[in-house]
Chimera marker file (.cmm) of the C-alpha trace (Angstrom):
<marker_set name="trace">
<marker id="1" x="-17.420" y="-11.417" z="0.764" r="1" g="1" b="0" radius="0.5"/>
<marker id="2" x="-17.366" y="-8.162" z="1.334" r="1" g="1" b="0" radius="0.5"/>
<marker id="3" x="-13.658" y="-8.192" z="3.109" r="1" g="1" b="0" radius="0.5"/>
<marker id="4" x="-12.085" y="-9.780" z="-0.470" r="1" g="1" b="0" radius="0.5"/>
<marker id="5" x="-13.635" y="-6.548" z="-2.435" r="1" g="1" b="0" radius="0.5"/>
<marker id="6" x="-9.734" y="-5.439" z="-3.159" r="1" g="1" b="0" radius="0.5"/>
<marker id="7" x="-8.432" y="-9.092" z="-3.799" r="1" g="1" b="0" radius="0.5"/>
<marker id="8" x="-6.627" y="-8.665" z="-6.955" r="1" g="1" b="0" radius="0.5"/>
<marker id="9" x="-7.423" y="-12.181" z="-8.409" r="1" g="1" b="0" radius="0.5"/>
<marker id="10" x="-10.538" y="-13.599" z="-7.234" r="1" g="1" b="0" radius="0.5"/>
<marker id="11" x="-11.832" y="-17.235" z="-8.701" r="1" g="1" b="0" radius="0.5"/>
<marker id="12" x="-14.858" y="-18.267" z="-7.200" r="1" g="1" b="0" radius="0.5"/>
<marker id="13" x="-16.061" y="-20.669" z="-10.233" r="1" g="1" b="0" radius="0.5"/>
<marker id="14" x="-18.901" y="-23.179" z="-9.682" r="1" g="1" b="0" radius="0.5"/>
<marker id="15" x="-19.481" y="-21.442" z="-6.348" r="1" g="1" b="0" radius="0.5"/>
<marker id="16" x="-22.794" y="-22.758" z="-6.629" r="1" g="1" b="0" radius="0.5"/>
<marker id="17" x="-24.575" y="-20.569" z="-3.338" r="1" g="1" b="0" radius="0.5"/>
<marker id="18" x="-23.208" y="-17.685" z="-4.791" r="1" g="1" b="0" radius="0.5"/>
<marker id="19" x="-26.133" y="-15.071" z="-5.403" r="1" g="1" b="0" radius="0.5"/>
<marker id="20" x="-24.685" y="-11.229" z="-4.294" r="1" g="1" b="0" radius="0.5"/>
<marker id="21" x="-21.701" y="-9.413" z="-5.995" r="1" g="1" b="0" radius="0.5"/>
<marker id="22" x="-22.136" y="-6.010" z="-5.604" r="1" g="1" b="0" radius="0.5"/>
<marker id="23" x="-19.126" y="-6.117" z="-3.081" r="1" g="1" b="0" radius="0.5"/>
<marker id="24" x="-16.247" y="-7.431" z="-5.598" r="1" g="1" b="0" radius="0.5"/>
<marker id="25" x="-16.110" y="-4.097" z="-7.739" r="1" g="1" b="0" radius="0.5"/>
<marker id="26" x="-12.708" y="-3.612" z="-6.780" r="1" g="1" b="0" radius="0.5"/>
<marker id="27" x="-11.241" y="-6.752" z="-8.022" r="1" g="1" b="0" radius="0.5"/>
<marker id="28" x="-8.523" y="-7.086" z="-10.897" r="1" g="1" b="0" radius="0.5"/>
<marker id="29" x="-9.210" y="-10.324" z="-12.102" r="1" g="1" b="0" radius="0.5"/>
<marker id="30" x="-12.650" y="-12.284" z="-11.625" r="1" g="1" b="0" radius="0.5"/>
<marker id="31" x="-13.774" y="-15.859" z="-12.239" r="1" g="1" b="0" radius="0.5"/>
<marker id="32" x="-17.908" y="-16.091" z="-11.623" r="1" g="1" b="0" radius="0.5"/>
<marker id="33" x="-17.615" y="-18.831" z="-14.215" r="1" g="1" b="0" radius="0.5"/>
<marker id="34" x="-20.294" y="-21.699" z="-13.472" r="1" g="1" b="0" radius="0.5"/>
<marker id="35" x="-22.329" y="-19.223" z="-10.698" r="1" g="1" b="0" radius="0.5"/>
<marker id="36" x="-25.392" y="-19.847" z="-11.862" r="1" g="1" b="0" radius="0.5"/>
<marker id="37" x="-27.651" y="-17.830" z="-9.386" r="1" g="1" b="0" radius="0.5"/>
<marker id="38" x="-25.742" y="-14.557" z="-10.153" r="1" g="1" b="0" radius="0.5"/>
<marker id="39" x="-28.236" y="-12.233" z="-12.169" r="1" g="1" b="0" radius="0.5"/>
<marker id="40" x="-26.833" y="-8.802" z="-11.367" r="1" g="1" b="0" radius="0.5"/>
<marker id="41" x="-23.170" y="-7.994" z="-12.511" r="1" g="1" b="0" radius="0.5"/>
<marker id="42" x="-23.869" y="-3.801" z="-12.443" r="1" g="1" b="0" radius="0.5"/>
<marker id="43" x="-21.394" y="-3.211" z="-10.128" r="1" g="1" b="0" radius="0.5"/>
<marker id="44" x="-18.702" y="-4.949" z="-11.844" r="1" g="1" b="0" radius="0.5"/>
<marker id="45" x="-17.917" y="-2.388" z="-14.192" r="1" g="1" b="0" radius="0.5"/>
<marker id="46" x="-14.352" y="-1.749" z="-12.636" r="1" g="1" b="0" radius="0.5"/>
<marker id="47" x="-13.055" y="-4.698" z="-12.674" r="1" g="1" b="0" radius="0.5"/>
<marker id="48" x="-10.420" y="-5.606" z="-15.594" r="1" g="1" b="0" radius="0.5"/>
<marker id="49" x="-10.773" y="-9.044" z="-16.145" r="1" g="1" b="0" radius="0.5"/>
<marker id="50" x="-14.027" y="-11.084" z="-16.085" r="1" g="1" b="0" radius="0.5"/>
<marker id="51" x="-15.270" y="-14.577" z="-16.752" r="1" g="1" b="0" radius="0.5"/>
<marker id="52" x="-19.161" y="-15.013" z="-16.582" r="1" g="1" b="0" radius="0.5"/>
<marker id="53" x="-19.144" y="-18.322" z="-18.742" r="1" g="1" b="0" radius="0.5"/>
<marker id="54" x="-21.769" y="-20.285" z="-18.575" r="1" g="1" b="0" radius="0.5"/>
<marker id="55" x="-23.696" y="-17.379" z="-15.717" r="1" g="1" b="0" radius="0.5"/>
<marker id="56" x="-27.272" y="-17.972" z="-17.380" r="1" g="1" b="0" radius="0.5"/>
<marker id="57" x="-29.081" y="-15.805" z="-15.159" r="1" g="1" b="0" radius="0.5"/>
<marker id="58" x="-27.019" y="-12.436" z="-16.132" r="1" g="1" b="0" radius="0.5"/>
<marker id="59" x="-29.387" y="-11.302" z="-19.014" r="1" g="1" b="0" radius="0.5"/>
<marker id="60" x="-27.816" y="-7.566" z="-19.164" r="1" g="1" b="0" radius="0.5"/>
<marker id="61" x="-24.249" y="-6.896" z="-19.377" r="1" g="1" b="0" radius="0.5"/>
<marker id="62" x="-24.831" y="-3.204" z="-20.352" r="1" g="1" b="0" radius="0.5"/>
<marker id="63" x="-22.626" y="-1.465" z="-17.734" r="1" g="1" b="0" radius="0.5"/>
<marker id="64" x="-19.902" y="-3.680" z="-17.921" r="1" g="1" b="0" radius="0.5"/>
<marker id="65" x="-18.318" y="-1.627" z="-20.996" r="1" g="1" b="0" radius="0.5"/>
<marker id="66" x="-15.102" y="-0.627" z="-19.228" r="1" g="1" b="0" radius="0.5"/>
<marker id="67" x="-14.261" y="-4.606" z="-18.623" r="1" g="1" b="0" radius="0.5"/>
<marker id="68" x="-10.836" y="-5.032" z="-20.350" r="1" g="1" b="0" radius="0.5"/>
<marker id="69" x="-11.408" y="-8.965" z="-21.008" r="1" g="1" b="0" radius="0.5"/>
<marker id="70" x="-14.683" y="-10.384" z="-20.281" r="1" g="1" b="0" radius="0.5"/>
<marker id="71" x="-16.014" y="-13.418" z="-21.385" r="1" g="1" b="0" radius="0.5"/>
<marker id="72" x="-19.609" y="-14.153" z="-21.574" r="1" g="1" b="0" radius="0.5"/>
<marker id="73" x="-19.744" y="-17.313" z="-22.965" r="1" g="1" b="0" radius="0.5"/>
<marker id="74" x="-22.393" y="-19.942" z="-22.754" r="1" g="1" b="0" radius="0.5"/>
<link id1="1" id2="2" r="1" g="1" b="0" radius="0.2"/>
<link id1="2" id2="3" r="1" g="1" b="0" radius="0.2"/>
<link id1="3" id2="4" r="1" g="1" b="0" radius="0.2"/>
<link id1="4" id2="5" r="1" g="1" b="0" radius="0.2"/>
<link id1="5" id2="6" r="1" g="1" b="0" radius="0.2"/>
<link id1="6" id2="7" r="1" g="1" b="0" radius="0.2"/>
<link id1="7" id2="8" r="1" g="1" b="0" radius="0.2"/>
<link id1="8" id2="9" r="1" g="1" b="0" radius="0.2"/>
<link id1="9" id2="10" r="1" g="1" b="0" radius="0.2"/>
<link id1="10" id2="11" r="1" g="1" b="0" radius="0.2"/>
<link id1="11" id2="12" r="1" g="1" b="0" radius="0.2"/>
<link id1="12" id2="13" r="1" g="1" b="0" radius="0.2"/>
<link id1="13" id2="14" r="1" g="1" b="0" radius="0.2"/>
<link id1="14" id2="15" r="1" g="1" b="0" radius="0.2"/>
<link id1="15" id2="16" r="1" g="1" b="0" radius="0.2"/>
<link id1="16" id2="17" r="1" g="1" b="0" radius="0.2"/>
<link id1="17" id2="18" r="1" g="1" b="0" radius="0.2"/>
<link id1="18" id2="19" r="1" g="1" b="0" radius="0.2"/>
<link id1="19" id2="20" r="1" g="1" b="0" radius="0.2"/>
<link id1="20" id2="21" r="1" g="1" b="0" radius="0.2"/>
<link id1="21" id2="22" r="1" g="1" b="0" radius="0.2"/>
<link id1="22" id2="23" r="1" g="1" b="0" radius="0.2"/>
<link id1="23" id2="24" r="1" g="1" b="0" radius="0.2"/>
<link id1="24" id2="25" r="1" g="1" b="0" radius="0.2"/>
<link id1="25" id2="26" r="1" g="1" b="0" radius="0.2"/>
<link id1="26" id2="27" r="1" g="1" b="0" radius="0.2"/>
<link id1="27" id2="28" r="1" g="1" b="0" radius="0.2"/>
<link id1="28" id2="29" r="1" g="1" b="0" radius="0.2"/>
<link id1="29" id2="30" r="1" g="1" b="0" radius="0.2"/>
<link id1="30" id2="31" r="1" g="1" b="0" radius="0.2"/>
<link id1="31" id2="32" r="1" g="1" b="0" radius="0.2"/>
<link id1="32" id2="33" r="1" g="1" b="0" radius="0.2"/>
<link id1="33" id2="34" r="1" g="1" b="0" radius="0.2"/>
<link id1="34" id2="35" r="1" g="1" b="0" radius="0.2"/>
<link id1="35" id2="36" r="1" g="1" b="0" radius="0.2"/>
<link id1="36" id2="37" r="1" g="1" b="0" radius="0.2"/>
<link id1="37" id2="38" r="1" g="1" b="0" radius="0.2"/>
<link id1="38" id2="39" r="1" g="1" b="0" radius="0.2"/>
<link id1="39" id2="40" r="1" g="1" b="0" radius="0.2"/>
<link id1="40" id2="41" r="1" g="1" b="0" radius="0.2"/>
<link id1="41" id2="42" r="1" g="1" b="0" radius="0.2"/>
<link id1="42" id2="43" r="1" g="1" b="0" radius="0.2"/>
<link id1="43" id2="44" r="1" g="1" b="0" radius="0.2"/>
<link id1="44" id2="45" r="1" g="1" b="0" radius="0.2"/>
<link id1="45" id2="46" r="1" g="1" b="0" radius="0.2"/>
<link id1="46" id2="47" r="1" g="1" b="0" radius="0.2"/>
<link id1="47" id2="48" r="1" g="1" b="0" radius="0.2"/>
<link id1="48" id2="49" r="1" g="1" b="0" radius="0.2"/>
<link id1="49" id2="50" r="1" g="1" b="0" radius="0.2"/>
<link id1="50" id2="51" r="1" g="1" b="0" radius="0.2"/>
<link id1="51" id2="52" r="1" g="1" b="0" radius="0.2"/>
<link id1="52" id2="53" r="1" g="1" b="0" radius="0.2"/>
<link id1="53" id2="54" r="1" g="1" b="0" radius="0.2"/>
<link id1="54" id2="55" r="1" g="1" b="0" radius="0.2"/>
<link id1="55" id2="56" r="1" g="1" b="0" radius="0.2"/>
<link id1="56" id2="57" r="1" g="1" b="0" radius="0.2"/>
<link id1="57" id2="58" r="1" g="1" b="0" radius="0.2"/>
<link id1="58" id2="59" r="1" g="1" b="0" radius="0.2"/>
<link id1="59" id2="60" r="1" g="1" b="0" radius="0.2"/>
<link id1="60" id2="61" r="1" g="1" b="0" radius="0.2"/>
<link id1="61" id2="62" r="1" g="1" b="0" radius="0.2"/>
<link id1="62" id2="63" r="1" g="1" b="0" radius="0.2"/>
<link id1="63" id2="64" r="1" g="1" b="0" radius="0.2"/>
<link id1="64" id2="65" r="1" g="1" b="0" radius="0.2"/>
<link id1="65" id2="66" r="1" g="1" b="0" radius="0.2"/>
<link id1="66" id2="67" r="1" g="1" b="0" radius="0.2"/>
<link id1="67" id2="68" r="1" g="1" b="0" radius="0.2"/>
<link id1="68" id2="69" r="1" g="1" b="0" radius="0.2"/>
<link id1="69" id2="70" r="1" g="1" b="0" radius="0.2"/>
<link id1="70" id2="71" r="1" g="1" b="0" radius="0.2"/>
<link id1="71" id2="72" r="1" g="1" b="0" radius="0.2"/>
<link id1="72" id2="73" r="1" g="1" b="0" radius="0.2"/>
<link id1="73" id2="74" r="1" g="1" b="0" radius="0.2"/>
</marker_set>
């Protein structure tokens, strides 16, 4: 997935096998809804719009303070 790091909008919703997202920090709009194996999102602080709904393994969103729109529902 490292080659996708400069894509503007990336929708990986419900891609259950994804565990590592640190190479996606330059994506403008990133949808990871339902990717329930992701736990470390600390590298995504530069993403403009980030959807982490139904990502139940995410326990720390403290590095996401610069994200403009953040969805952490469910």
